[in-house]
N, C-alpha and C positions, 0 to 999 in steps of 0.2 A: 504493500500500500504506500502511495505517495501522499504525504501531508503538505498542504499549501496554506499559507496564511498571509494576511495583509490587515491593515487597519480598517479596511472596509471592502469595497467592491473592485478596487484597482487591480488586485491580484488575479481577477478573473481573466485578464488578458493573457496571463501565463497559463491559467487553468484551461483556457480555450485551446491553446497550442498543445498542451499535454493530452487533452481530450481527443484531439485529432490523431495524434501520434500513438497513443496508448489506449485503444478502445477496450482492451480486455484487462487493463490494470485498474485496481481500485484507487479512486481519487477521493481524498477527504479535504474539504476546503473549510477554513475557519476565518470568518470575518470578525475582526475585533471592533465592531462598530460601537461597542460600549465605551471605547477609549478613543474613538475617532475625533480629531485627526492626530496622527503621530507627529506631524511636522514640528509643532512648537513644544512638544513634550520634553522634559528634562531627560538626559541620557540615562541616569540611573533608573528612572521609572521604566524606560523602554527595555533596559536589560532585565529588570525584574519581571516585567509584563511578558516579554517574549519567552522567558524561561518557563513561566507558567503555561503559556500556549504550547510550547514544545512538549512539556510533560503531558498535557491533555491529548495531543495528537499521538504521541508515542503510546499512551495508555490504550488508545483505540486501534493500535496496530501499525502506525506509520513506521516504515523502515528507512525513509529518506524524507527530509523536510525542505521545502522550498520557501525561503523567506522572500515572498513576492512583493516586497516593499523596499524601495530605495532607502528610505530613512532608517528602517529597522536593520537593513543590511549594513549600512554605514556605522550605526551606533552599536549594534548588538551581535552581529554574526560571529565575531571572534569569541565573544563570551559564550555563545551557544556551543561552539565547537569545542571549547574547553570543558563544558559541563556535561556534554552528551557524547556517547560513543556511536553515533550514526552520522551519515553524510548530511551536510547542509549545503544547499545551493542558494546563493544570493543573487540580487539584481543590482547592476550598476549601470550608470549612463554609458551608452556606447561611444565614448569619446575616442577610443582607439579606432573604431570603424570610421568615424567622422574624419579623423586625421589622415587615415589611409585614402579616403575618397577625395578630400579637399586639396586643392593646390596650396602651396605655402602661404600665399597672400589672401586666401579665402577664409573668412571668419567662421567660427564655430560658436553657436549659442546653445547654452544648456539650460533648459527649463526645469526647475527643481524646487524642493522645499528648503526651509531655513536650516534644518538639521543636516540635510544632505550637503548643502553648500558649505557648511562650517565644519564638516567632518574631515578627519585626517585621511580617510580612505578616498574621498573625492579629490582632496588636494594632491594626494600621491598619484591618482589617475591622471590628473591634468599635467602634473610635472613630468610624468613618464611619457605620455603620448601627445600632449599638447605643447610641449616645450618650444618656445620660439614662435608660437602662433597666437593669434588673437582669440582667446577663449573667454567668452562672457557668460557668467552665471546670472540667470534671471529668475528671481524668486517670486512665485505667483501662487500664494496660498488659496486664492479663489478657485482655481481650476479643479482641485481635488473635491471640493465641496459640491460643485455643480454636477459632477459626475455621480457622487455619492447619493445626492437627493434626486437625480434625474432631471434637474431643472435646465440643463444645457439644451434640452430639446425645445424649450420655450423661446420664441423669436426674440423677445426683449433680452433675455439672459444671454442668448447666443451673440447678440449684437454687443452686449457689454463685455463678454469674454473676448470677442474679436478686437474691440477697441482697446481693452486692457493689454492684450498681448502685443498689438501693434505699437502702443506707446512704450511698453517696457523694452521691446526688442529694438525699436527704432527703424531707420531705413535699412532695408535688406539689399545687399549687393548680389549680383549674379553669382551663383555657385555656393551661396551661404548654406552651411549645414546646421540644422536645428535638431538638437538631441533632446529626447524626452527623458527626463530624469526622475519621473514618478510614474508608476504603473497606471494610476488613474488617468493620466494624460493620454494614454493610448486610445481611449474611447473618444477623445476629442480630435483625433488626427485629421479627419476631414474638415472640421471646423477650423483648426489651426492652419491647415494648408490654404483654405480659402482666405483666411485673415492675412496670411503672410505673402500669399501670391506664388506664382510659378517659379520665381527665382530661388525659393527656399526648398531644400531637400530635407525631409523630416525622417529621423532615424529613431527606432525604438528597440528594446532588447528582448522582447518576449520569446521570439523564435530561438535566439541564441541560448536563452535560459532553458528552454525545452530540450535543445540539443545537448546541453551539459547534463541535464537529468538523465537522458538516455545513455550517455557515456558512463556516468557513475553507476547506473543500474547494471550495465554490462560488467564494469570493473568489479563490482561488489557481488556479482552473481545473484542479483535480485530478480524474482520471477516477473515476467510481463503477462503471463497467462494466469489471471485470477478470475474473479466473478464479474469484473467490469462495473463494480458499484460506483455510484456517484452520490456522495453525502455532503451536505452543507450544514455548517454550524455557525452560530453567531453569539456574541456576548451582549447585544443590545436588543432592539426591537426586531423580531423576526419577520413580522408581517410586511412592514415597509421595505425591509431589505430584500425579502423574497420577491416582491413586485418589481423593484428596481433591477435586481439581478436577472430576473427573467427577461426583462426588456433589453438589457445589455447583451444577453446571450441569444436573443430571438427564440426564447423557449415559452411554451404556453404557461407552465407553472413550475416552481421549484419549491420543494419541501425543505424548510430550514428549521433546525432544532436549536433552541436557545440553551447555552451552557453557562455555568457559573464558574469562573476561574478561582 
């Protein structure tokens, strides 16, 4: 069984990729919407919280856990790897891919949360792959929330998101790479592309994360042939989360169980 967690619905972008690649593997998703959003949370809170989540997923049979949240990856994945003897796969902004695709004078914009932007892991990523380039971090807390509550589909909210992104990023030059540094943002890809125009190339990590999961499953001898169960847990309101998750995944209905950490 693969366990996947996020502060809310953003990690469903990774879940979707795994669902396609591993139809017979059991997938267990936990949305920590009771603590959403993770972006402004203190680091120690996130370490403690994600440790509880990992214990809950392991107790239900997870043999590998995907930390499908950029903020939690930056702040807590090293802590989780020290605490538990199973593989953890994190999510990081695809700055490396952007640097490989961009010409030396083409800018790279990274849309992300406050905690991700201030983390050592992100700083090391930029230093390693973005050295000598113009890499601009753009913190936009609004974006995760409009995905979580589904309001980005409302025309007025979509216009506000587009305006906010355009103002934060500024003038886009031809060939600019825009990196999505929060899994929630993946569900805004079309809206962001429309807002920034054809000059921008948008990059996101969910496929690369799924491929890493497959590699680790093979390396660790984990079975892919299971019952193919799809289970969803949350720590907050299950009704609203179920409705919004179903819309994001184009599903008729999702059964979501509320758990207490």
